[in-house]
Every structure is written in structure tokens, then in C-alpha cells.
C-alpha positions in Angstrom: 13.9 -10.2 4.4 10.5 -10.0 5.2 10.8 -7.3 8.3 13.9 -5.5 6.2 12.0 -5.1 3.2 9.8 -1.9 3.5 6.1 -0.8 4.2 4.5 -2.2 2.0 3.9 -5.5 3.4 5.3 -5.2 6.5 4.4 -1.9 9.2 6.5 -1.8 12.2 4.8 0.1 14.5 6.9 0.2 17.2 9.3 2.7 15.8 6.8 5.3 15.5 6.1 4.7 19.1 9.3 5.1 20.3 9.5 8.3 18.1 6.8 9.7 20.0 8.2 8.4 23.7 11.6 10.7 22.8 9.3 13.3 21.4 7.8 13.4 25.0 11.2 12.9 26.6 12.4 15.7 25.0 9.5 18.1 25.4 9.6 17.2 29.0 13.3 18.6 29.4 12.6 21.5 27.5 9.0 22.4 29.7 8.7 25.9 30.4 5.7 25.8 32.2 3.8 23.7 34.5 1.4 22.3 32.0 2.4 18.6 30.8 3.2 17.7 27.1 0.5 15.0 25.5 2.0 12.1 26.2 2.7 9.7 23.7 0.0 7.1 24.6 -2.7 9.6 23.7 -1.2 10.5 20.3 -0.2 6.6 19.4 -1.8 4.2 17.2 -3.4 2.1 19.5 -4.7 2.7 23.3 -3.7 -0.5 24.5 0.0 -0.1 25.3 1.1 -4.0 24.1 0.0 -3.1 20.1 2.2 -0.3 19.8 5.0 -2.9 20.3 4.0 -5.4 17.4 5.0 -5.4 13.5 1.8 -6.1 11.0 2.3 -7.9 7.8 0.4 -9.5 4.9 0.7 -13.2 4.4 -0.6 -15.7 2.0 -3.0 -18.3 3.6 -5.4 -21.2 2.4 -8.7 -20.9 3.7 -9.5 -23.4 6.5 -12.4 -24.5 4.5 -11.1 -24.8 1.2 -7.3 -25.2 0.8 -7.2 -24.2 -3.0 -8.7 -20.8 -1.8 -5.6 -19.1 -1.2 -6.0 -14.7 0.2 -4.3 -12.7 1.8 -4.8 -12.4 5.8 -3.0 -9.5 8.2 -1.2 -10.6 10.8 0.9 -9.5 14.0 4.3 -10.3 15.0 5.2 -9.9 18.7 9.1 -10.0 19.0 10.5 -11.5 22.4 13.4 -9.2 22.2 12.1 -5.5 21.5 16.0 -4.7 21.0 16.5 -7.7 18.4 13.5 -8.5 16.6 15.7 -11.2 15.2 15.3 -13.3 18.2 12.1 -14.4 17.1 8.5 -13.7 18.7 5.0 -15.2 18.5 2.7 -14.3 15.3 -1.5 -14.5 15.4 -3.8 -13.1 12.9 -4.9 -9.4 13.4 -8.6 -10.6 14.3 -8.9 -8.7 18.2 -9.9 -11.9 20.0 -7.3 -13.9 18.5 -4.4 -11.1 19.5 -6.1 -11.1 23.1 -5.6 -14.7 23.6 -2.0 -14.5 22.3 -1.3 -11.6 24.7 -3.1 -13.2 27.5 -1.4 -16.3 27.4 2.1 -14.0 27.1 0.7 -12.2 30.2 1.3 -8.9 28.2 -1.7 -7.5 29.3 -3.4 -6.1 32.9 -6.8 -7.5 34.4 -9.1 -5.2 33.2 -7.4 -4.2 29.9 -9.4 -4.5 27.1 -9.7 -3.3 23.3 -11.1 0.0 23.0 -13.5 0.8 19.9 -10.5 3.1 18.7 -8.2 0.0 18.7 -10.8 -2.0 16.8 -11.2 0.6 14.2 -7.8 0.8 13.6 -7.4 -3.3 13.3 -10.4 -3.0 11.0 -8.7 -0.4 8.7 -5.3 -2.5 8.6 -6.9 -5.6 7.9 -8.5 -3.7 5.1 -5.8 -2.2 3.6 -4.2 -4.1 0.5 -0.5 -2.6 1.7 0.7 -0.5 4.3 2.1 2.0 2.4 1.9 6.0 4.0 -0.4 7.1 1.3 -3.5 4.2 1.7 -3.2 5.2 5.5 -3.6 8.6 5.0 -6.2 8.5 2.7 -8.0 6.5 5.4 -7.1 8.9 8.5 -10.4 10.0 9.0 -11.7 6.3 10.2 -8.6 5.7 12.0 -9.4 9.3 13.8 -13.0 8.1 14.3 -12.5 8.2 18.2 -9.2 10.3 18.9 -6.5 11.3 16.6 -3.5 9.8 15.9 0.2 11.0 15.4 1.2 12.1 11.9 4.4 10.4 12.6 2.1 7.1 11.3 1.3 9.0 8.0 4.6 10.5 7.0 5.0 11.3 3.0 7.1 14.3 2.5 5.5 17.1 1.0 7.4 16.8 -2.2 6.3 13.6 -2.9 2.6 14.5 -2.2 2.4 16.9 -4.4 3.9 14.6 -7.0 1.7 12.1 -6.2 -1.9 14.4 -6.2 -0.6 15.8 -9.6 -1.3 13.1 -11.7 -4.8 12.4 -9.9 -5.9 16.0 -10.0 -5.0 16.5 -13.6 -7.0 14.1 -14.7 -10.0 14.5 -12.9 -9.9 18.2 -14.2 -10.0 17.0 -17.7 -13.0 14.9 -16.7 -14.7 17.4 -15.0 -13.8 20.2 -17.6 -14.9 17.9 -20.5 -18.2 16.8 -19.0 -19.0 20.4 -18.5 -18.6 20.8 -22.5 -15.9 23.6 -21.4 -12.0 23.9 -22.8 -9.7 22.1 -21.1 -7.9 24.4 -18.8 -4.9 23.7 -16.2 -6.9 23.4 -13.5 -4.0 22.2 -11.1 -1.8 24.8 -12.5 -4.2 27.5 -11.4 -5.4 25.7 -8.0 -2.1 25.4 -6.8 -1.0 28.6 -8.0 -1.7 32.2 -6.6 -1.9 33.6 -10.6 -5.6 34.2 -11.4 -7.5 32.9 -14.9 -7.6 35.0 -17.3 -11.3 35.3 -18.1 -14.4 35.1 -16.2 -15.6 31.9 -18.1 -12.4 30.6 -17.1 -12.6 31.5 -13.5 -16.0 29.9 -13.2 -15.0 26.6 -14.5 -11.9 26.7 -12.5 -13.8 27.5 -9.3 -16.3 24.5 -10.1 -13.7 22.2 -11.1 -11.7 22.5 -8.3 -14.5 22.0 -5.9 -15.3 18.7 -7.1 -11.4 17.7 -7.1 -11.2 18.7 -3.9 -14.3 16.5 -2.7 -12.9 13.9 -4.7 -9.3 14.2 -3.4 -10.8 14.3 0.0 -13.3 11.2 -0.8 -16.5 13.3 0.0 -19.3 11.9 -2.1 -20.5 15.8 -3.1 -23.2 16.6 -4.9 -20.5 17.2 -8.0 -18.7 14.0 -7.1 -22.1 12.1 -7.4 -22.7 13.9 -10.7 -19.4 12.9 -11.9 -20.3 9.1 -11.3 -23.9 9.7 -12.2 -22.3 10.8 -15.7 -21.0 7.2 -16.2 -24.2 5.5 -15.3 -22.6 4.0 -12.3 -24.4 3.8 -8.7 -24.0 7.1 -6.9 -23.9 4.9 -3.6 -20.4 3.6 -4.6 -19.0 7.3 -5.2 -17.0 7.2 -2.2 -15.7 3.4 -2.9 -14.9 4.2 -6.7 -13.2 7.5 -6.4 -10.7 6.0 -3.5 -10.3 3.2 -5.7 -9.5 5.5 -9.0 -7.3 7.8 -6.8 -5.5 4.1 -5.6 -4.7 3.4 -9.0 -3.2 6.9 -9.8 -1.1 6.9 -6.7 0.3 2.9 -7.3 1.0 4.0 -11.3 3.3 6.5 -9.7 4.4 3.7 -7.2 5.4 1.4 -10.1 7.5 4.5 -12.1 9.4 5.0 -8.7 10.4 1.2 -8.4 10.7 0.6 -12.1 14.3 0.8 -12.6 15.0 -1.1 -9.2 12.8 -3.9 -10.8 14.3 -4.1 -13.8 17.7 -4.7 -12.3 16.4 -7.4 -10.3 14.5 -9.0 -13.7 18.0 -8.8 -15.6 19.8 -10.4 -12.6 16.9 -13.1 -12.2 17.0 -14.0 -16.2 21.2 -14.3 -16.2 23.2 -17.1 -15.1 23.8 -14.9 -12.1 20.5 -16.1 -10.6 22.3 -19.7 -10.1 24.5 -20.8 -7.5 28.3 -20.8 -7.9 28.6 -24.3 -6.3 26.2 -25.4 -9.1 28.9 -27.6 -10.8 29.5 -29.9 -8.0 25.6 -30.4 -6.8 23.9 -33.6 -7.2 22.0 -34.2 -10.4 18.7 -34.2 -8.0 19.8 -31.1 -5.9 20.2 -29.0 -8.8 16.6 -30.2 -10.4 15.4 -29.2 -7.5 17.1 -25.9 -7.4 16.6 -25.2 -11.0 12.6 -25.9 -10.5 12.4 -23.1 -7.3 14.0 -20.7 -9.5 12.0 -21.2 -12.7 9.0 -21.0 -10.3 10.0 -17.8 -9.1 10.5 -16.4 -12.3 7.4 -17.4 -13.7 5.4 -15.8 -10.6 7.7 -12.5 -10.9 6.0 -12.7 -14.9 2.9 -13.0 -13.9 2.3 -10.5 -11.3 4.4 -8.2 -13.4 2.3 -8.8 -16.2 -1.1 -8.4 -14.0 0.0 -4.7 -13.1 1.4 -3.7 -16.4 -1.9 -5.1 -18.1 -4.3 -2.7 -15.1 -2.1 0.1 -15.8 -2.5 -0.2 -19.4 -5.9 -0.8 -19.8 -6.6 2.3 -17.5 -4.5 4.6 -19.5 -6.1 3.3 -22.9 -9.2 3.9 -21.4 -9.1 7.2 -20.6 -7.1 8.6 -23.8 -9.8 6.7 -25.7 -12.8 8.7 -23.6 -11.0 12.3 -23.8 -9.6 11.9 -27.7 -12.6 9.9 -28.9 -15.2 11.0 -26.8 -15.2 7.1 -26.4 -16.4 7.0 -22.8 -17.4 2.7 -22.4 -13.9 1.8 -21.5 -13.4 3.9 -18.9 -17.1 3.3 -17.8 -16.3 -0.1 -17.4 -12.9 0.7 -15.9 -14.5 3.1 -13.0 -17.2 -0.2 -12.4 -14.1 -2.6 -11.9 -11.9 -0.1 -10.2 -12.4 -1.4 -6.5 -11.0 -4.8 -7.5 -8.2 -3.6 -9.7 -6.9 -1.2 -7.0 -6.5 -4.4 -4.8 -5.1 -6.4 -7.5 -2.5 -3.6 -8.6 -2.0 -2.4 -5.2 -0.9 -5.8 -3.9 1.2 -6.7 -7.3 3.3 -4.1 -7.1 3.5 -3.9 -3.0 4.7 -8.1 -3.8 7.6 -7.1 -6.3 8.6 -3.7 -4.5 8.9 -6.3 -1.9 10.7 -9.1 -3.4 13.1 -6.2 -5.3 14.0 -4.3 -2.0 14.8 -8.1 -0.5 17.0 -8.9 -3.5 18.7 -5.7 -3.3 19.7 -5.9 0.3 20.8 -9.8 -0.1 22.7 -9.2 -3.2 23.8 -5.3 -2.2 21.9 -4.7 -5.9 23.0 -7.4 -7.5 27.0 -6.7 -7.1 27.4 -9.6 -4.6 27.4 -12.8 -6.5 25.8 -15.8 -4.1 28.6 -18.6 -3.9 26.1 -21.4 -2.3 22.8 -22.6 -3.2 22.1 -22.2 0.8 22.4 -18.8 0.4 19.7 -18.7 -3.2 17.4 -21.5 -1.8 15.6 -19.2 0.9 15.4 -16.4 -1.5 13.6 -18.2 -3.9 11.3 -19.5 -1.3 10.4 -16.0 -0.3 9.7 -15.1 -3.8 7.3 -18.2 -4.5 5.5 -17.5 -0.8 5.0 -13.6 -1.2 3.9 -14.0 -4.9 1.6 -16.2 -4.2 -0.2 -13.0 -3.3 -1.1 -12.4 -7.3 -3.1 -15.7 -7.3 -5.0 -14.6 -4.4 -5.4 -11.5 -6.8 -6.3 -13.3 -10.0 -8.9 -15.3 -8.2 -10.8 -12.4 -6.8 -10.9 -10.3 -9.9 -11.9 -13.2 -12.0 
């Protein structure tokens, strides 16, 4: 279920690497000159070849210093058999030292091999991301490519999705900038994306200024205009890039939540119905049925807490923004921006967890159409829900 439930919490870097190798083979066959095509290794995510054959995932783990302190860690899994990952393998923390020790014991690194600065940077970024979805990867591409380029196959987002993701962010930023400059609201997004010019010189000047700030914010650059916007909310200018990235991320996760909402509703309906109990419950011993019911009830409670966490953050965000735009009351949005970096992590993990859980449920039950006859089939699924939704606890602790 973990490996097959999606990109949010599980990033199989083997497939993009294989795609690059296939492209290389095709390019060599079709080459019409003596110049060799770019090799997959030069465009892969990692310099050390073995790292391109791993699977990264997020895991809930207790701190060694304090067992009550639960947090999210990043791990990498190396399968024994690349052709059948379900045969098992070894996993280790995504810490470079621990990875290298694991690979050395397996004889998977050659003498003299080591992690390059590029590999260290990629591992650092993957560990810092709340999820592995392509938007976040793409947003951090500049850091990932600090030492060399990485092929776009690792950041794949369709042009249509990219436009849909970008629109709500640009629209809201445009409203803020227009308001901050005491200008009449104009649809900067439509004018930015369109070839049609503005109707007046005043509109054109405001459009140019607003578009420049929108561009800098979207690219995550702390330009003078972006810093001025943050300063207007009496926030720390030094935090400009971090705040704007988080704000952009929250908009993105609101978009992702809308995409998953119908699937989540189907899952919630199933979890609240008698279908979430095994068909053989009548024949179960009382103690076994009690243990099973406890698992299901705990899964329900955690799912509900995760869902409430998401909806509350998004509700607060929209209420704060509306109060500023409609009522000229910026205090709530000011506080929201101040909290945005932590809220971004919280909502990102929570949506990732719910999407992860719903994907696993859909796979297990064929979207609720396949009834599960035995408790033995449902128990591992509830254990899975309880395990991954523990991430809500870590996010809640961090936000408190």
C-alpha cells in the first residue's frame, strides 16, 4: 500500500532514471552524428548511481532522546530485486552517513566512491520537503541544481496543471499588490497571460508593476517589490523568501485538496458505514472483535483529526484574506503570513497523509466496490491508517 499509493509520501526515483536510460538507448540508435547523446547519469537525480535505484519515503518516528516526541523522518529503501520490489530490501535514514554505511555493507559502492556536493544537496532538499509531490520538487529546483542540472522528468507537471496551480496564487497576489498601491483592482492574471493590452496608460503602469512583483514571488525571489510587500505587513524582510514560498505552497495544497475531495468523501462514507467492518465479524471471538473495533475507531479518530487540521487552516486562510480585501482589516492576514511557514508544513503533511490513505483504500477496495470478507484483510489496512496518520500528531506538536 505504501509503495503503490502515490507520490506524496513515497518517491520512487528508479522509474525516472529508467526512463532516462531508455531515452539514451533510443538516442544512440537514432544518432546521425559522431557526437554522443547526453548520458542518463549526467541528467539523473544523483551522481552516485546506486542512489538512483532507491525509493524515498516519509515515516513517522519517535525521537531517540524523547519517545513522546514524534516527528517525520525521511528514509530510503533499496530493494533486493529491482524487478520485484515486493520481495523486500533494506531501508535506512536519508542521512548521507547512514546511507553510505548501508550501501557499503551491501557492497553496493565501489572503492573510492563517495557522495558529491550535488548528492548532499539533493538529500538535504528531499529531507526538508514535507512531501515529494512534483510542485514542491519544482519549487526547489534551483537548490537541487545548484551544482548541476537535473532532467525535467523528475519534476513532471502537465502544462494544464501548472496553469491551474499558478492562477489562484497569481490572482491573490495581484489583488494584494493592487490594493497596496491604492489602485483599482485589475485582472492582472488575465492580462499577464493574454496578448491583449490594457485599456489605459494607468492600467498599463499598474499591470507592469504588479506583474513584476507577481513574477518575483512566483519564482521565490526576494526582489525589492516582494520585500516591500512583506514589509507592508510589518513582517521580517529577511524572511521574505521563506514566507512567500510557504504562502504559495498553501495555495497549491488548497488546489490539491480540491482535486482529492471527492475521493476523500467516498473514503469517509465507507469508513463510517458497516462496510468498514469485516463480513466475518459475527464469527469472531469477543476479544478479537473488540481489538478490531478499537483499531477501526482509532483510525476514524485520526482521519477526522487530520481532516479538521486541513480544513481549519484553509478556512482561516480564506477568512483572513477576505477580511483584508473586503473589510480593509489586514491584522488576521498579517498573522497568517507570519504563521505561513509552519502552516504550510502542517497542511502539506496532512493532505499528503489523507491522499496517501485514500489511494491505499481505493487500491484495496476497488474504490469501495469490493467488500472485504475477512478481518485479516482489514486489520493491516487500519494499522496502515493509524501509522501514517500519526503525522498529524507531529504537525500539531510543531504548530503548538
